[in-house]
C-alpha positions as semicolon CSV with decimal commas, in nm:
position;residue;x (nm);y (nm);z (nm)
1;M;-1,018;3,121;-0,709
2;L;-0,712;2,961;-0,873
3;E;-0,525;2,962;-0,545
4;A;-0,815;2,794;-0,365
5;L;-0,828;2,520;-0,631
6;Y;-0,461;2,431;-0,589
7;F;-0,492;2,434;-0,210
8;L;-0,792;2,200;-0,221
9;V;-0,620;1,965;-0,467
10;A;-0,322;1,931;-0,233
11;L;-0,543;1,898;0,075
12;G;-0,770;1,628;-0,066
13;A;-0,488;1,436;-0,233
14;S;-0,278;1,436;0,083
15;I;-0,563;1,313;0,303
16;V;-0,627;1,018;0,072
17;G;-0,253;0,965;0,019
18;A;-0,176;0,952;0,390
19;I;-0,467;0,719;0,464
20;S;-0,376;0,466;0,196
21;G;0,000;0,522;0,171
22;I;-0,011;0,603;-0,201
23;G;0,120;0,955;-0,143
24;G;-0,042;1,274;-0,268
25;G;0,174;1,298;-0,579
26;V;0,008;1,011;-0,761
27;I;-0,318;1,207;-0,730
28;I;-0,184;1,562;-0,762
29;K;0,017;1,498;-1,080
30;P;-0,266;1,369;-1,303
31;V;-0,517;1,618;-1,158
32;L;-0,286;1,911;-1,234
33;D;-0,220;1,769;-1,580
34;A;-0,598;1,782;-1,632
35;V;-0,673;2,131;-1,493
36;S;-0,345;2,324;-1,508
37;Q;-0,185;2,514;-1,794
38;F;0,166;2,465;-1,656
39;D;0,417;2,245;-1,838
40;S;0,533;1,906;-1,710
41;V;0,840;2,051;-1,535
42;V;0,642;2,295;-1,319
43;I;0,368;2,041;-1,250
44;G;0,631;1,787;-1,149
45;M;0,785;2,029;-0,901
46;L;0,447;2,137;-0,759
47;S;0,375;1,769;-0,704
48;A;0,720;1,704;-0,555
49;F;0,696;1,987;-0,299
50;S;0,342;1,887;-0,203
51;V;0,402;1,515;-0,168
52;L;0,727;1,570;0,022
53;S;0,548;1,797;0,270
54;M;0,268;1,544;0,314
55;A;0,507;1,252;0,356
56;V;0,727;1,435;0,609
57;T;0,419;1,532;0,810
58;S;0,289;1,175;0,808
59;V;0,626;1,024;0,902
60;I;0,662;1,266;1,194
61;K;0,313;1,175;1,310
62;H;0,395;0,803;1,293
63;A;0,720;0,866;1,484
64;I;0,536;1,053;1,760
65;N;0,288;0,765;1,783
66;K;0,582;0,519;1,787
67;T;0,437;0,316;1,503
68;P;0,658;0,006;1,468
69;F;0,854;-0,061;1,148
70;D;1,176;-0,237;1,043
71;K;1,437;0,040;1,067
72;K;1,715;-0,146;0,882
73;T;1,494;-0,223;0,586
74;T;1,372;0,137;0,572
75;V;1,724;0,282;0,582
76;F;1,846;0,058;0,300
77;L;1,537;0,138;0,093
78;G;1,594;0,508;0,159
79;I;1,953;0,495;0,035
80;G;1,833;0,335;-0,287
81;A;1,549;0,587;-0,318
82;I;1,792;0,879;-0,302
83;L;1,997;0,738;-0,588
84;G;1,684;0,649;-0,782
85;G;1,531;0,992;-0,730
86;I;1,837;1,154;-0,886
87;A;1,850;0,905;-1,174
88;G;1,479;0,942;-1,251
89;D;1,504;1,320;-1,259
90;L;1,800;1,304;-1,498
91;I;1,605;1,074;-1,732
92;F;1,300;1,303;-1,720
93;N;1,505;1,615;-1,797
94;Y;1,674;1,444;-2,092
95;I;1,345;1,333;-2,249
96;Q;1,172;1,664;-2,173
97;S;1,448;1,867;-2,336
98;N;1,442;1,654;-2,652
99;S;1,067;1,626;-2,715
100;N;0,731;1,805;-2,705
101;D;0,570;1,856;-2,362
102;N;0,257;1,678;-2,480
103;V;0,469;1,376;-2,567
104;V;0,615;1,378;-2,216
105;K;0,270;1,389;-2,056
106;V;0,140;1,109;-2,277
107;A;0,444;0,894;-2,197
108;Q;0,405;0,958;-1,825
109;G;0,033;0,883;-1,841
110;V;0,076;0,556;-2,029
111;A;0,357;0,443;-1,799
112;L;0,148;0,528;-1,492
113;I;-0,159;0,339;-1,618
114;L;0,048;0,027;-1,692
115;L;0,211;0,040;-1,349
116;L;-0,119;0,095;-1,172
117;A;-0,278;-0,191;-1,366
118;F;-0,003;-0,420;-1,237
119;V;-0,043;-0,283;-0,886
120;L;-0,419;-0,343;-0,886
121;L;-0,370;-0,695;-1,022
122;Y;-0,111;-0,778;-0,759
123;M;-0,291;-0,629;-0,461
124;N;-0,631;-0,779;-0,544
125;V;-0,548;-1,113;-0,710
126;I;-0,188;-1,230;-0,676
127;R;-0,144;-1,115;-0,317
128;K;-0,467;-1,280;-0,206
129;K;-0,359;-1,608;-0,362
130;Q;-0,022;-1,584;-0,186
131;Q;-0,191;-1,519;0,147
132;A;-0,433;-1,809;0,097
133;K;-0,143;-2,042;0,013
134;Q;0,055;-1,931;0,318
135;E;-0,246;-1,978;0,545
136;A;-0,307;-2,328;0,405
137;E;0,058;-2,421;0,461
138;Q;0,045;-2,291;0,818
139;Q;-0,273;-2,484;0,892
140;A;-0,123;-2,806;0,751
141;E;0,190;-2,762;0,959
142;S;-0,015;-2,680;1,268
143;K;-0,205;-3,007;1,239
144;E;0,122;-3,199;1,241
145;T;0,276;-3,026;1,539
146;Y;0,020;-2,963;1,820
147;D;0,276;-2,828;2,060
148;E;0,218;-2,487;2,217
149;Q;0,549;-2,342;2,104
150;S;0,470;-2,411;1,739
151;D;0,124;-2,256;1,773
152;T;0,278;-1,943;1,926
153;Q;0,535;-1,920;1,648
154;H;0,267;-1,940;1,378
155;S;0,070;-1,666;1,550
156;D;0,375;-1,440;1,557
157;N;0,445;-1,504;1,190
158;A;0,087;-1,418;1,093
159;Q;0,109;-1,086;1,272
160;E;0,432;-1,008;1,090
161;G;0,280;-1,040;0,742
162;N;0,275;-1,422;0,713
163;V;0,648;-1,451;0,657
164;P;0,891;-1,635;0,886
165;V;1,085;-1,398;1,107
166;A;1,418;-1,545;0,995
167;T;1,335;-1,474;0,630
168;K;1,241;-1,113;0,709
169;K;1,565;-1,062;0,899
170;R;1,773;-1,197;0,610
171;L;1,601;-0,956;0,372
172;A;1,633;-0,662;0,614
173;N;2,008;-0,724;0,654
174;N;2,084;-0,767;0,285
175;P;2,154;-0,427;0,123
176;V;2,245;-0,600;-0,203
177;I;1,877;-0,685;-0,241
178;I;1,713;-0,387;-0,072
179;I;1,911;-0,091;-0,212
180;P;1,843;-0,180;-0,579
181;I;1,473;-0,214;-0,496
182;G;1,476;0,133;-0,342
183;L;1,670;0,267;-0,641
184;A;1,417;0,128;-0,890
185;L;1,121;0,262;-0,692
186;G;1,281;0,605;-0,653
187;M;1,370;0,625;-1,023
188;V;1,019;0,538;-1,142
189;S;0,850;0,780;-0,902
190;S;1,089;1,064;-0,987
191;F;1,056;1,017;-1,362
192;I;0,675;0,999;-1,363
193;G;0,649;1,268;-1,094
194;I;0,405;1,085;-0,871
195;G;0,588;1,010;-0,546
196;G;0,538;0,640;-0,614
197;G;0,315;0,540;-0,322
198;P;0,103;0,265;-0,482
199;I;0,401;0,110;-0,658
200;N;0,602;0,122;-0,337
201;I;0,327;-0,056;-0,144
202;A;0,285;-0,332;-0,403
203;I;0,659;-0,406;-0,413
204;L;0,698;-0,390;-0,035
205;C;0,407;-0,628;0,012
206;F;0,546;-0,863;-0,254
207;V;0,910;-0,871;-0,147
208;F;0,879;-0,836;0,230
209;R;0,520;-0,962;0,274
210;M;0,434;-0,651;0,476
211;D;0,075;-0,585;0,575
212;M;-0,089;-0,266;0,446
213;K;-0,006;-0,053;0,749
214;S;0,364;-0,150;0,755
215;A;0,391;-0,098;0,379
216;T;0,220;0,241;0,414
217;I;0,479;0,366;0,663
218;N;0,775;0,244;0,459
219;S;0,621;0,389;0,143
220;L;0,600;0,732;0,305
221;V;0,965;0,713;0,410
222;L;1,065;0,617;0,055
223;I;0,874;0,917;-0,078
224;V;1,061;1,149;0,160
225;F;1,401;1,024;0,039
226;S;1,326;1,019;-0,335
227;Q;1,145;1,355;-0,353
228;T;1,408;1,529;-0,140
229;A;1,675;1,401;-0,377
230;K;1,476;1,526;-0,677
231;I;1,424;1,876;-0,536
232;V;1,785;1,912;-0,420
233;R;1,919;1,797;-0,758
234;T;1,686;2,041;-0,937
235;A;1,806;2,328;-0,717
236;I;2,175;2,241;-0,764
237;S;2,134;2,212;-1,142
238;G;1,993;2,567;-1,160
239;T;1,661;2,459;-1,312
240;F;1,462;2,686;-1,078
241;A;1,640;2,986;-1,232
242;T;1,530;2,888;-1,583
243;I;1,159;2,828;-1,514
244;E;0,886;3,049;-1,369
245;M;0,786;2,865;-1,054
246;P;0,458;2,989;-0,904
247;W;0,593;3,006;-0,549
248;V;0,265;3,134;-0,405
249;L;0,094;2,820;-0,533
250;V;0,382;2,610;-0,398
251;A;0,328;2,760;-0,052
252;L;-0,049;2,703;-0,067
253;M;-0,009;2,344;-0,185
254;V;0,250;2,273;0,084
255;A;0,010;2,409;0,346
256;G;-0,270;2,192;0,207
257;A;-0,041;1,890;0,198
258;V;0,071;1,936;0,560
259;I;-0,285;1,971;0,687
260;G;-0,397;1,677;0,475
261;G;-0,106;1,467;0,596
262;F;-0,205;1,520;0,960
263;I;-0,570;1,441;0,893
264;G;-0,491;1,135;0,683
265;T;-0,245;0,991;0,933
266;I;-0,497;1,021;1,217
267;I;-0,752;0,834;1,007
268;N;-0,492;0,573;0,904
269;K;-0,428;0,486;1,269
270;R;-0,799;0,424;1,330
271;V;-0,903;0,211;1,033
272;S;-0,854;-0,157;0,957
273;N;-0,635;-0,310;0,685
274;I;-0,952;-0,396;0,491
275;A;-1,064;-0,032;0,496
276;L;-0,718;0,077;0,383
277;L;-0,734;-0,161;0,088
278;I;-1,075;-0,023;-0,016
279;V;-0,949;0,337;-0,009
280;Y;-0,638;0,222;-0,195
281;N;-0,836;0,058;-0,478
282;V;-1,087;0,341;-0,520
283;A;-0,805;0,596;-0,535
284;L;-0,610;0,399;-0,796
285;L;-0,911;0,340;-1,020
286;S;-0,990;0,713;-1,008
287;I;-0,631;0,796;-1,100
288;V;-0,643;0,556;-1,396
289;A;-0,959;0,729;-1,522
290;I;-0,801;1,075;-1,493
291;N;-0,490;0,954;-1,677
292;I;-0,698;0,814;-1,962
293;Y;-0,855;1,160;-1,998
294;N;-0,512;1,331;-1,990
295;I;-0,367;1,095;-2,250
296;T;-0,662;1,159;-2,481
297;V;-0,634;1,537;-2,449
298;N;-0,257;1,543;-2,510
299;A;-0,280;1,295;-2,797
300;I;-0,539;1,518;-2,967
301;A;-0,307;1,817;-2,917
302;L;-0,031;1,626;-3,097
303;A;-0,252;1,532;-3,392
């Protein structure tokens, strides 16, 4: 019964995570905090293995389907995510070793709610205002120019996320800007133990003006880099030898994550950006609700 529960958690979380690009970890982590008796270290690693498996599966599926994305930007983000994944894990281990596990879970829950509140605000208010402003500017410029070449250029820019191609290329070729962004995203996701999908998407949309599908792909790649770095660093540090990892549950959750990743990626390819945004918002609001419950339970335990 317990094994089936963990398998279903990984399966369902990975389907939703692959569809929306938020990654399974941001769902798995708070759900396991709510239903599992494991400490934050074990839960973090269960989440890391699951979300890494889901992300790898989804990335492979996108590669087979030849889904387009900016390779230079993704590589630079990945380099930063590796460094950030290691840094975030070091910070987590320091805090976990110097405080109560309930304190760690409360801190992670509060940090996640604040980040998700910002993400929801950006994706549903700020981003829409930015898009409306860009569309108004394009329409004003179009009225002044009337030539066919200008109209074609505006059309191309709209398809690329409403940002001039030259601006996107400057960002994609500037590792001084991109690597620190990847580092920050990797550090946050590794510390909280969530994979970082929704935060990744919000930042990618804000900085690079990607549409939801492009941001989803790059978010999955970031998750692969940051979670791999976290697991490798944990193995090298000898942490696995000092904790009782439930490897049977790890295997079941990885299997659920892989299956869910395939299913979610297939659905992602067939739905519109509007549908993706709906799934994205519903998932985040549900996660916020679960985190409020977890914070309450752990705060009571500390009282």
